[in-house]
N, C-alpha and C positions, 0 to 999 in steps of 0.2 A: 490407506492407497495415495501415492503419488502420481501426482501430475503432469504430463510429458512438458519439457522446457519453453515449448512456444507460448504459454498461457504470456506471457508479458508481453508478446509482441502488440499486445494493448495498446502499450505506447506512444505506439511508432507515428501517430496523430502529429504530434509536436514536429518529428522527426524526419520525415518521409523523404528528402532531399538525399537520407544520409542512409537509407536503408530502403527497405520492400516497397510496393505501395501501399499505403494506408488502408484501403479499402480491402485489400488481398488478405491484410494480417488481421484486422479485425474480422472477417470472418474464419479465419483461422480461431480466433479466441473463441467467437460464440460456436464454434463445433466445438472444440475442446469443451467449454463448459457443461454442452449435453453429457459429455462424457465422466465429469469428475464430481458433480454435486454429491455429496455422501447423503444416502436414504434415511430419513425418520420415517416411521409407520406414526401412519394418522388413522386416527379411528374411521373415518369416512372418508372413502376415496372416488372423487367425482371432479371432473371435469367444471371450472366456470361459469356457470349461465350468464346467456345474455339478458338484459331486460326484459320484464316478460311485456313490457305493455311498448313499444320499441317508437312510439311517438310520443312519450313519455319523457322529458328532458331529465338527465342527470342531474342530480342537484348536490352541489359542494356546499359547504357551509363552514363556520367555525362557533367554537363554542370554546370555555377554559375549560383546563385540564390540571394536573398536577405538574404539569410541566408548561402551562401558559397556554394561550389561546393557540387549537391548533385546527387540522382543518377535520369535520367529521362528513358520513354521509347524511343526506334526510333522515335517517332510521338509525340517526348516532351511532356509526361504527368509523372507529377512527379509520387515519388514512396516512400510510407510512410510503416511505420514501427508502429505495436499496442502495446501498453503495455501488455494487457493481455494474449497476445500469449508468454509473459513469464511463464507463468504457465502451460506450454507443454514443452517448450524447450527452447535455442538449446541444453541444454544438457540434458534435457529429451523425452522419445520420442515425437516426434512432431505430434502437430495438431492444425488446427486451428481451432479456434471456432466463427468465423466470418462468419455468412452463414445466411440466410432467407433477411430479411430485413438492417442486417449491412452487408451482401456481394453488397448489392443493390448500396447501401448507398460509398461503399467503395470497389470497384470491384475488386475482386484478380485479379493478375498477372500469366495468365496460360503459361502453355507449352504444344506442342503436345503429350509429352508422358515423363515417369518417369525420363529418361535420357534429357531433351530438346528436340532438340538441342539449343543451345545458341550461342550468341557470345556478346563478352564485347569490349567497346573502352571506349577512354581518362580517363585511370587509373583506370577503375572499372576491380577486380580482377577475372579473368575467370574461376579459379579455385574454387573461393568460391560460386558461383552458384549453385544451386542444384533444386529438389523439393521434394515437402509433397504431398501427397495423400489425398483431399478434400475427406469430405462425399459423395459429388456426384459423386464419381469418377476418377475429373477431377485431374492434375496435377497442385499445385501451386507453383512459382518459388520463392526460398528463397536466401537468400543473406545472406551469414556467418550464416546459420542456420535459420535466420529470414525471415517469409513469407512476401512478399511485395503485396503491394495494391495500386490503384488507388482512387481516390478521384471524387466523381462523378459529383461535381462543376466546378472541374477542366476540363472538358469535354465541359464546355459549355465556355470557357474564351480560348485566344489565348493559344497557345503553349507556356509551361514556366510557366505557372499559380502555384503557390504552396499554394491557399487558403487552405489548409488542416493542414496545420501547425498548432500547438497549440491548433488541437481541442480536446474538452473532449465530445466521446462518446460512448454508445454502449461497457459501463463500460470497459473503456479506455482513453489511453492520446495517441494522435495520434503525431507522429514527420516523418520530413522529414527524408531518410535516405541518409549516404554519404558515398564516396569510402572507406573508414575502415571498415562499417559494423556497426556504430552506430548513435545515433538521433545525428540531427541536429539542436537544438533548438535556437532560438534566446534569446534576452535579458530576463528575468527572471522579471517579476514587482511584487511584493510584496506589498500586501495591506491589510485594516482592514476591517471586515466584520462584522456585527452583527448576533449573534446566539443565541441559546436556553440559552446559559450557558453565553451568553455575550459579549462583542467586540474580537475578534479573528485573526490571522493572515488568510491571504486566498491570491491566487495568480490569476492572472488576465488571461484569456485561450480566445482562438478564441471566444468563445460563450460563455463570460459572465466572471464569478470569483469560485472560488472551493477550501474548505476550505484544510489548510493546517495543520501537522498533525506532531508529533516526536514521536519517541520511546526509552522508558526509557532504554534499551541495548545498545545504539548506542553511540561511542566514540565522544569527540567534533574533531576530527582529522580524522574520518573513521565512514562508515558504517559497519552494518551488516547486514543489508536486502539488499542482492545481489539474482541472479537466481529468480525460482518461487515467492519467494516473496515482488518483484518489480511487477511481474502481480499483487499483490491484490493491490501494496502500490508503486503506481512510483515514482519516486525520482521527485523534482523538479529539472528540469535542465538548463543550462544556459550558453551560449556562453562567457559571461564578467560580469563584478560584477551586481547583480540585482539591479532594480531601485527600490526607497524605496518609497509607498504612502503616503496620511499627515498620522500622527500619527505611522507611523515604524517607528523604531530607524535606521538611514543610519550604524552609527556605527555598528550597531548588526549584519549585513548582512554580512556572506561573503561565502569562496567557499571548498569544498575539492572535490580532485578528484577520482574519484570511479573506482574500480578495470576494470573496460572496457575502460576506459580512459575518459570518460563522466565527464561534470563537473557539482554535485551538490549543491545547495543551502544549506547554514546554517544561523540559529537563536540566536546568541549569542551562539553559540557552537552547537547546537543540528541541526542536518541532517533532512529535512523536506519534506514531501510525500505529495503526493494527495492519496486519498482511491478512489479504484474500482468502487465502492456501492455508491460514491458520482456520479460516468460520466454517470449514462446511458442517452439514445440520449432523449433526450428533457427535460432531468432531469434539475431543477430550480437551479440559483447560490443558497448557502446558506446553502448547506444541509450538516448536520456532523453526518451521520453514523457508522463515525468509533471513535466517541469519548468514551474515557475510554473502549476500548476493548483488555483485557488481553489475550495476543495472546502468545497460548503454542508452538507456531512452532516460533514464531518469538523473544521467550525467553524476553519476557517483557510487558510494559503497552503502548499504543498511547492514547498519550493527542493531544488536541488541545493548541494551543499556546496563551497564551496574550503578548498585546505588548510589556509588559518587558523582555519578552524570558521566564517565568514561566509556568509549565504548567496549563492550565485551566481546572479543572476536570467535573468541573457541582454536582449535587446531586451526593447523593451516599447511595442505599439500604445495611444494614450488615442483613445477614443470619445466618442460622445453617445450617450444614448437618453433613449426618452420615461416619463416616469413620472406618478406623482401630484403629482409638484412641478413638472411640466414637463420641459422636456429640460435633462439635468443631465448630465453629465461621467460616463465610464462606461471601463471596462475589457472587454475581450474576450481573457479570458487567455491566453498563447500555447498551451499546452498541446493540442492537438486530441481531449484525452480530458474537456476542461472545458466546462459550462456557460458561456454566455453571452447576455448581456453583466451586470457587475455594477458597482453606482455604486459611484464614490466621495467622499472626503468631504472637506472642511477643519477645522480644528480650531481654537476661536477663540482659546486659549492662545498659539498659536504667533507666530513673527516669518519675517518675510521668508528666516531665513539659518538660522534653527535650529528644530526639533522639540520640543517639552513632552512631547511625549510617546512614552516609552520604558519597559524594563521590563513592568510587567505592565501599564500602559498599550498597549501596543505588540503583546502576547499579544492584546488583544480590539480592537484598532484595528492591522491589522498594516499597516506604511507601503509605500504602492507603490515599489516598488524597479525598479531599472533597473540596467544591466549597465556598472562602470566610473563615469566621468561622462559617459556619452553620454548626448544626451539623447534622450527618447522621440519616436515617429515621432506626429504630428497624423491622425489619422481625419477623414472629413468634420465642418467645422463647425467642428473646433478648431482653435484657433488655434496654428500652430508657435511664433509669435514668444514666445506664453504661455509656452511649457514650457523648463523649465530642473529643476534637482537642486540638493540642498544633501547634506553630507557629513554621515554619522550615526555618532554616537560607536563602534560595532562596527564602519567600515570601510564600510560601504554606503552607495549611495546613492541618496535618496530624490528620487523625481520630485516637481516644484512645478508651479502653473500659475498666473500671474501672481502667486508670491510667495506662494501658498499650497502648503504642505506636503500632500498627498495622501496618505491613507486607504483600507482596507477596512476594513468593520466585519465580526465575527468569526459573528454569527449572520446575515447578509443571507442573501437570496436572489436569484436570479437574475432581475434586470429588475424587482428592486423595491427601498426605499427606506427597509429597518427602522430603519437607524441614522440618521435625519434627526429632530435636534432632541434629542439623547441629551444632557444634562449629565452627565460624568464628569470625575475626574483632572483639574479646574481649570479646566475648560472645557465649550464646546459643539461637538458637532461636526453640519457641517450640509453639505449638498450644494452644487454647485457648478456655475452659470451657465455656459454655453460663453464666457461673456465675462470670466469669471474670478470672478463675484461669488458669494460664499457665500450661500445660500436663507436 
């Protein structure tokens, strides 16, 4: 099942000055989620119940586990975080979107009222406990602003079970919570999978494996996808050096520390992520819904990764669009979750066979890539004869049009040409007429 494009609008909290009001966009994302969660069969479908004795405090404690000390209820049930909740909190007005079947599989930890009461032990920070009101009027316990959940499978196991760790379901990656209020992942395991665009990187999860992506705007030593971005693009976290499966270059694996203190896996300097809409309940392994997603909120392009660490872009159609400059070349990103179209640009410092935009330049002006040395497909009004490719130093192939290597602009918006006429990195970027002439 495909989800309509507006799902990615949850990123907008960081860019509300350039697009629609953030609150309205978040409401659209929340409404969308109710329509897109893929449903799994759960043996007993019952709504979560409030605590029987409304005067009793909700106890949150900590205890050892295979993943280190993590949070538990007084009855020994592990407590989990849901990555998709980052789309509405904790820095934003908070709302849990795990309802209906999701709340059956992952029962929210409920409090008697908006103010608890709470009891904390074993090093749990009592001051970090709070609540958020759910759509049914109940109050869910939060810790450092993150809603807490149990896992239905743990309920059939002895106290202390942690079978929900590293599960991908309901458009989210689920992790145990710690006393510091951050996820407690185990050691990540990076493998290769066969995808529609070839062999690409994936991560083993508790219920299969999921494709991994990189963002062109990221730095080798730091992530730029934080806050609500991580709800759509959960980082692949680890508590030690990731394991390399067959065909994965062990020397290419690394770790960066994220702003929240968690550790994220990198591959040849690329921080790697999963995509929320590959993580539906019951979804099969190998989905690549985020491939070639031009993301105006994260300021870059998301790609799958080839075994050598380069982007694996797949095929690409080149189209045109009407803009303030007239009709110009544009790309309709292949991902079904991308907005479209995005203008593309030529760089005056380039030659017909060589791109002069690499390194930092390519971070702000991501080259338009295509799989291997395949020629991009021409859309209406675009000359197929004008399309070609040139190799780039990293082994990828960049699309050219009548001898002009093409680029996106990291800060562009769909249907706009905000990069038009910008001079930087030794040249000027211009939109391109369908005849092949830069504007």
